[in-house]
C-alpha positions as CSV (number, residue, x, y, z in Angstrom):
1,X,10.6,-21.1,-20.9
2,X,7.2,-20.3,-19.4
3,X,5.5,-22.0,-16.5
4,X,2.3,-23.8,-17.6
5,X,-0.9,-23.9,-15.5
6,X,-0.5,-27.6,-15.0
7,X,3.0,-27.2,-13.6
8,X,1.9,-24.3,-11.4
9,X,-0.8,-26.5,-10.0
10,X,1.6,-29.4,-9.3
11,X,4.0,-27.2,-7.4
12,X,1.3,-25.4,-5.4
13,X,-1.6,-27.7,-5.0
14,X,-3.4,-25.7,-2.3
15,X,-3.3,-22.6,-4.4
16,X,-4.4,-24.6,-7.4
17,X,-7.8,-25.4,-5.8
18,X,-8.6,-21.8,-6.6
19,X,-8.6,-22.1,-10.4
20,X,-9.4,-18.4,-10.9
21,X,-6.5,-17.3,-8.8
22,X,-4.1,-19.7,-10.5
23,X,-5.3,-18.5,-13.9
24,X,-5.0,-14.8,-12.8
25,X,-1.5,-15.2,-11.3
26,X,0.2,-17.3,-14.1
27,X,0.7,-14.5,-16.7
28,X,2.0,-12.1,-14.0
29,X,4.3,-14.8,-12.6
30,X,5.7,-15.7,-16.0
31,X,6.2,-12.0,-16.8
32,X,8.0,-11.3,-13.6
33,X,10.3,-14.4,-14.0
34,X,11.1,-13.4,-17.6
35,X,11.9,-9.9,-16.6
36,X,14.6,-11.0,-14.2
37,X,16.0,-14.0,-16.2
38,X,14.4,-16.7,-13.9
39,X,14.2,-18.5,-17.2
40,X,15.5,-22.0,-16.8
41,X,13.8,-25.0,-15.1
42,X,16.5,-24.9,-12.4
43,X,16.0,-21.2,-11.6
44,X,12.3,-21.4,-11.8
45,X,12.1,-24.4,-9.5
46,X,14.1,-22.7,-6.8
47,X,12.1,-19.4,-7.2
48,X,8.8,-21.1,-7.1
49,X,9.7,-23.2,-4.1
50,X,10.7,-20.2,-2.1
51,X,7.6,-18.1,-3.0
52,X,5.4,-21.1,-2.3
53,X,6.8,-21.3,1.2
54,X,7.0,-17.6,2.0
55,X,3.4,-16.9,0.7
56,X,1.8,-20.1,1.8
57,X,1.0,-20.8,-1.8
58,X,-0.3,-17.2,-2.3
59,X,-2.6,-17.3,0.7
60,X,-0.5,-14.7,2.5
61,X,0.4,-11.6,0.4
62,X,0.6,-9.7,3.7
63,X,2.4,-10.8,6.9
64,X,-0.1,-11.9,9.5
65,X,0.0,-9.4,12.3
66,X,-0.3,-10.1,16.0
67,X,1.7,-8.1,16.7
68,X,4.2,-10.7,17.9
69,X,7.2,-9.9,20.1
70,X,9.3,-9.7,16.9
71,X,6.8,-7.5,15.1
72,X,6.7,-5.0,18.0
73,X,10.4,-4.5,17.3
74,X,9.5,-3.3,13.8
75,X,8.6,0.1,15.4
76,X,10.8,2.6,17.2
77,X,12.7,2.7,19.5
78,X,13.9,-0.8,18.8
79,X,17.1,-1.5,16.9
80,X,15.3,-3.6,14.3
81,X,13.1,-0.6,13.4
82,X,16.3,1.3,12.4
83,X,17.5,-1.6,10.3
84,X,14.2,-1.6,8.5
85,X,14.0,2.1,8.1
86,X,10.8,2.3,10.2
87,X,11.1,5.7,11.9
88,X,7.6,6.4,13.1
89,X,5.3,4.5,15.4
90,X,3.0,2.4,13.2
91,X,5.5,1.9,10.4
92,X,6.0,-1.7,11.6
93,X,2.5,-2.5,10.6
94,X,2.4,-0.3,7.6
95,X,5.6,-1.8,6.1
96,X,5.0,-5.4,7.4
97,X,5.9,-8.3,5.1
98,X,4.2,-7.9,1.7
99,X,4.1,-10.0,-1.5
100,X,5.2,-13.5,-2.1
101,X,8.7,-13.0,-0.6
102,X,7.4,-10.8,2.3
103,X,9.2,-7.6,1.6
104,X,9.5,-5.8,5.0
105,X,10.5,-2.4,6.2
106,X,10.1,1.2,4.9
107,X,13.6,1.3,3.4
108,X,12.9,-1.9,1.3
109,X,9.5,-0.4,0.2
110,X,11.3,2.8,-0.8
111,X,14.2,0.9,-2.6
112,X,12.0,-1.6,-4.5
113,X,9.4,1.0,-5.3
114,X,11.9,3.4,-6.8
115,X,13.4,0.6,-8.9
116,X,10.0,-0.3,-10.3
117,X,8.7,3.3,-10.6
118,X,6.1,2.8,-7.9
119,X,5.4,4.9,-4.8
120,X,5.4,2.0,-2.3
121,X,6.2,4.3,0.6
122,X,2.9,6.2,0.3
123,X,1.0,3.3,-1.1
124,X,2.4,0.2,0.6
125,X,-0.6,-1.9,-0.2
126,X,0.5,-1.9,-3.8
127,X,3.2,-4.4,-2.7
128,X,0.4,-6.7,-1.5
129,X,-1.1,-6.9,-5.0
130,X,0.0,-10.2,-6.4
131,X,1.1,-8.7,-9.8
132,X,3.2,-6.0,-8.1
133,X,4.4,-8.4,-5.4
134,X,5.7,-10.9,-8.0
135,X,7.7,-8.1,-9.8
136,X,9.2,-7.1,-6.4
137,X,10.0,-10.8,-5.6
138,X,11.7,-11.3,-8.9
139,X,13.7,-8.1,-8.6
140,X,14.7,-9.1,-5.1
141,X,15.8,-12.5,-6.5
142,X,17.9,-10.7,-9.1
143,X,19.5,-8.2,-6.7
144,X,20.5,-10.9,-4.3
145,X,22.2,-13.0,-7.0
146,X,19.8,-15.9,-6.5
147,X,19.9,-17.1,-10.1
148,X,23.6,-17.9,-9.6
149,X,22.9,-19.8,-6.4
150,X,20.0,-21.7,-8.2
151,X,22.3,-22.6,-11.1
152,X,24.8,-24.1,-8.7
153,X,22.1,-25.9,-6.7
154,X,22.7,-23.9,-3.5
155,X,19.2,-24.0,-2.2
156,X,20.2,-23.5,1.4
157,X,22.2,-20.4,0.4
158,X,19.1,-19.0,-1.3
159,X,17.1,-19.6,1.8
160,X,19.7,-17.7,3.9
161,X,19.6,-14.7,1.5
162,X,15.8,-14.6,1.6
163,X,15.2,-15.3,5.2
164,X,18.5,-14.7,7.0
165,X,18.6,-18.2,8.3
166,X,17.1,-21.6,7.7
167,X,13.5,-21.0,8.9
168,X,11.2,-23.4,7.2
169,X,14.0,-25.1,5.3
170,X,12.4,-28.5,5.3
171,X,9.2,-27.2,3.8
172,X,11.1,-25.1,1.3
173,X,13.1,-28.2,0.2
174,X,9.8,-30.2,-0.1
175,X,8.5,-27.5,-2.5
176,X,11.8,-27.5,-4.3
177,X,11.7,-31.3,-4.9
178,X,8.1,-31.1,-6.3
179,X,9.0,-28.0,-8.4
180,X,12.1,-29.8,-9.9
181,X,10.0,-32.8,-10.8
182,X,7.2,-30.7,-12.3
183,X,9.8,-28.7,-14.4
184,X,11.9,-31.7,-15.4
185,X,15.0,-30.8,-13.4
186,X,17.1,-33.9,-13.0
């Protein structure tokens, strides 16, 4: 199953105002979903709802940078920087959230870059390119077992695996409801 432009616009109406962007993203989105077996209406609805929330309907392919108090901890000497693999001052900004699921941290850039045959450590802005970012998001989805959670309807569990908590759950669920309707999920 492939997402149609009409369905895409229904699910992400703010993004749909930019017809050129929607038309550009749709083939890359369908290819990324097909590559990782996000291939049923149920799986697609959950995936699209999560990326709609995380990326602000593709308005944010890069984490907004303050830096906030949390973002400052992305750099050494903070514990969070070690968790993210950020070992040099400035790595926090360099490896800030990227793509529709906001991949964060040098270790994640290394891991997902290697899996996709891309040098995301030396070229982190590649992850901010929507076509690459969609492939990363779909691979993340696959590696975290999110198709299984989508199949069972565990949307809160998906949110936890993506975000580590329930941040934005209400908005994510609103997107999910719209996506299920657009894709004919009962």
